[in-house]
N, C-alpha and C positions, 0 to 999 in steps of 0.2 A: 254596367254596374258589377262590381266585384262581388263574388259569392264567397261564403265562408261556412264552416261547419256549424250547423244549428245547435248541436249539443254544446259546443264550446261557448256559444253565445250565452246559453243559460248558465253555464258554470261561471262565466265572468260577471254575472249580474247578482251574485250573492248566494249565500249558503242555503237560503230558503228554496231557491229554484233548484239547486244541486240535489237536494233531498226529495224533490217532488218526483217520485217514481213514475207517476202517471204521465207527467209532461215529458220525461225522458223517453218513455216508450213511444209517445207521439213523435218525438223528433227522430228517434231511430227508425221508426216506421217510414217517415218521410224520406229519409236517405235511401231506403230500400226501394220505395216506390219510384223515386226520381231516377235512380240508377237503372232501373228495369223498365223505364218509360211507361209506368202505370200512372198516367197523368190524372185520370179521373179520381183514382184512389188518393193520390197525393193532394189533389185539390180539396177533396172532402176532409182530409186530415187537417189541412191548413185551416179550413173553416171551423172545424171542431176546436182546434187549438185556440183560434182567435176568440171564439165564444167563451171558452173556459177561462182564458187569461183576462178577458175583458171583465167577466164577472168577478174575478179575483183581483182586479185592478193591477195586474202585473204588466203595466204598459212599458216599463223600461226594458223588459225582455221582448215583449210582443212587437213593438214598433220596428226595431231593426230586422226582425225575422220577416215581417210582412213586406218591408221594403225590399229585402233581398229576394223574396219569393218572386217578385215581378221580374227580376233579372233571370232567375232560374227558369221560369216558364217561357220567357221570351227567347232565351237561348235555345230552348228545345222547339221553338216554332209554335208554341201554344199561346197564341196571342189573345184569344178570348178568355182563357184562364188568367193570363197576366193582367188583362183589363180588370177582371173581377178582384184580383189581389190588390191592384192599385186603389180600387174603391174601398176595400177593407182597410188599407193603410190610412186613407183619409178619414174613414169612419173612426178608426182608433185615435187619430189625432184629435178629432172632435170629442170623443168620449173621455179622453184623458185631459181635455182642455189644454193641450200643448200650446205654448206660446209661438207666435210667428217669429222665427229667428233664422239666421243665415244657414244653419245646418239643415233645418227642415226645408227651407226654400231650395237649397241645393238638391235635396232628394227629389222634391216635386219637379224641379226643372229637368232632372235626369229622366224621370218617368215621362214627363210631357214631351220631351224631345223624342223619346222612343215612340210615343203615341202619334205624334205628327207624321212620322215615317211609316207607321205600321197599322194604324187604326182609322176607322171611318170617322167622319166629322161628327156624327151623332155621339160616338163614344168619347171624343174629345170634349164636346160640349157637356156631356154628363159628368166627366171628370172635373171640368172647371166649375160646374154647378156644385159638386160636392165640396170642392175647395172653398167656394164662396160660403157655403153653409158653415164650414169650420171657422172661416174668417169672421163671420158675423157672430159666432159664438164667443170667440176670444177677443175680438176687437170691434165691438158694436159701434164704436165711434166712426167707423168707415162703412156706411151702409151699402156702398158699391164695391167693397172689397179693399183689403189693405193695399196701399200704394206700392209696397215692396213686392207684392204678388204681381201687380200689373207691370212693374218693371221687369220681372222675370218673364212674363208673357211676351213683352216687347222683344226681349232678347231672343227668345225661342222663335217667335214668328219672323223676326228680321233674319235670323239665320236660315230659316226655311224659305225666304223670299216672299213671304206673305205680307205685303206692305199695308194692305187694307186693314188687316187684323192688328198689325203692330201699331198703326196710327190710332186705331180705335182705343187700344189699351193705354197708349201713351197719354191720351186725354185724361186718364184717371190717376196720373202721377202728379205729385205736388212739388216737384223739383224743376223750376223753370230753366236753370242752367243745363241740366241733363237733357231736357226736352229740346232746348235751343241747339245744343250740340248735335243731337240726333237728327233734327231737321236739316241742319247745315250739311251733315253727311249725306242725307238723302238727296238734298238739292244738288250737291256736287257730283253725285254719282248718276242720278237718274233724270234730272230736269234740264231744260234748255236755259241758256243764259238769260233769255228774254223773260223767263218766268220767275226770276229771283224774288220780285215783290209780290207777284200773284201767289206764289207758293206759300209764303209766310202769312199773307193776308187771309187766305182761305182757312189756314189752320187756326189763327188767332180768333177769327170770327166764330168758327165752329166751337172752339174751346170756350168762348164766352157764352155761346148758346147752351153749352153743356154744363153750365154753372161753374166754370173754372174761375179760380180766384184772380182778381185783377192784378194783384201783386205778382202772382206767378206768370201771368200773361206778359207783364212788363219785363220780367227776367228773360222770358222766352224771346221776346222781340230784341232786347239788347244783345243777348248772347248770339242769336242768329246773325244779326247784321255785323257784329264785331268779327265773326268768323268768315262771312262770305263777301263782304264789301271790301274791295281793294282800291277804291278810288273815291274821291269826294263827291261823286255824282249823287244827285238828290233823287230819291224815288218818291213820287207823290203818295203812293199807297203807304209807304213807311210813315210819312208825315201824318197821313190820315189815321193810322193806327195809334200813333203817339198821342194825337189830339183826342181820339176816341176814348182812350183810357182816362185822360183827364176829364172828359165829358161824363163818363160813367161814374167817376169818383165824385164829381160835383153834382151829379144828378140833374143836369141842365137840359131839359127837352128842347128849348129854343136853340141852344148850341148844337145839339145833336142834329136837328133839322137843317141847320145851316151847313154843317159838315157834309151832309148828304148832297146838298146842292152844290157846294163849293168843289167837291171832289167827284161830281157826277160823271164826268167823262172817264175818269180812271176807274170808277166803280162799275161802269158799263162794260169793262173788259171781260167780265165773267158773270154769267147769269146767276150763279149760286150766291154771289154777294148779296143780291136783293133778298133772296130767301133767308139768309142768315141775319141780315140787318133787320128784317121784319120780325124775326124771333127775338132779337136783342131789344128792339123797340117795345115789344109786348112785355118782355121779361123785366126790363129795367125802368120803363116809363109807363107801362100799362096801356099803351095805345099801339095799334098796328100802323104800318106804313100804308099810304095810299096805293091802291093796286096799280095805278099808272106810273108809279116809281119803278116798277119792275122792267128790266131790260129784256128785249127780245133777241139780243145778240147771242151768238154761241161761240165760246172760245175753247175749242178742243185742245187739251194739253195733258201733260203727264199728271198734273195736279188732280184732275178729275178722276183719273184712273186710281190714284192712291187714296184720295179722300172719299170717293163715292163707292157705293156697293158694286162689286164685280159680278154680276150675273145671278153673283152674290152682291131871348134871341140876342146873341153876341153880335157885335157890329162887324161889318165886312173888314174894316181897317184892322181891328184887333186880331181877328182870326187870320187875316192875310199876313200880318206880321209874324204870327206864330207859325203859320204854314210855310213861310219863306225861310224860317230858321233852319240852319244846317244841322238837323238833329243827328246826322251821322257823325258829326265831329265830336259830340258828347252824348251818346245814347243814354247815359245814366241820368239824364235830366228829367226823365219821366217822373212826375211827382206822385207816385203811387206808393203807399206804405209797403214796406217789406214784410214778408210773412214772419210770424214769431218763431223763435227757435224751437218751440215745442211742436210746431207743425211739421209733419213728415209727409206729406202729400206726397143638392138643392134642386130640384127639378129643372128641366130644360127651359121652363118658362122664365126662371130667374135670369138665365143667360140671355134669353131672347129679349128681356127687358133692357139689355144694354145696347141693342142694335140702334143704328143711326137715327131712324125716324122717331123712335121712342125717346131717344136722348134729346131731341130737339123740341119735343112737345111740352 
């Protein structure tokens, strides 16, 4: 983060701030404290300035100063103070009801990238919780946080090699093509060729358990297979997902039960499928699967490492014809309505509420 003269910031923001002699004295004092490494005094001065300007509603001047203060203290190795300033920055965003836009997200991304490298996980969770509180204030239509914020988290976690967290947050994005491209990239880099269909099946099932939109799921499925399938080979699990989305759209419980039986051998390849399908059965049809449907097999693969916590009655002939269709030839045939153009898909307890087990309940 680039730093600049705080006094000049005030002058650029209007004549009222230029003539605020008290504020100018605050800013001059900050420069002296920082240059002489009096970090406690600088910290208290920043907090006093934040309190004064919040009361005076001078957010256009306060926000850039608080953002730059994170960089100033981090460059001096004062990570705890920098963490506090990051929290003050988000608090000012919330108090000012600043909208979620590219500029603010860029600032938050810069801070979060620094926190990933320098701060404990508890501090990172607290920061994300504060951001969630601001997001709920300005975009209450997204009770789990604005999708653009989750996209930013995906990019940061992916850059840090934290695939579990990136996959968790990508579940909360409403752009199926973006998700499909990301999954295709992850598969190409980290999975085995034999896991092509297992990889996407685990994600789609978990996405549906997590209240993901069926139209978004169809976009994910189409985009993923368009990017990773280089031959006309048919994948039973791909056909299963294609038919499952039709089934959920039509709300046909007999069709759902038949699909589970018809694709039983493929679904037995990973024990998590039974868990997710049980959740889907409860969520969409109001009935649990029979316990004896669960598989006792274990399929250890890279998908489990990425998707799981790291330490942290239609007739047979009709369904058979649908299942035998080469859906890879035209994956856009999935008859699920597209999302509308208007759709763009805090204490640590709020962040904890996003964890995997809770998301499936």
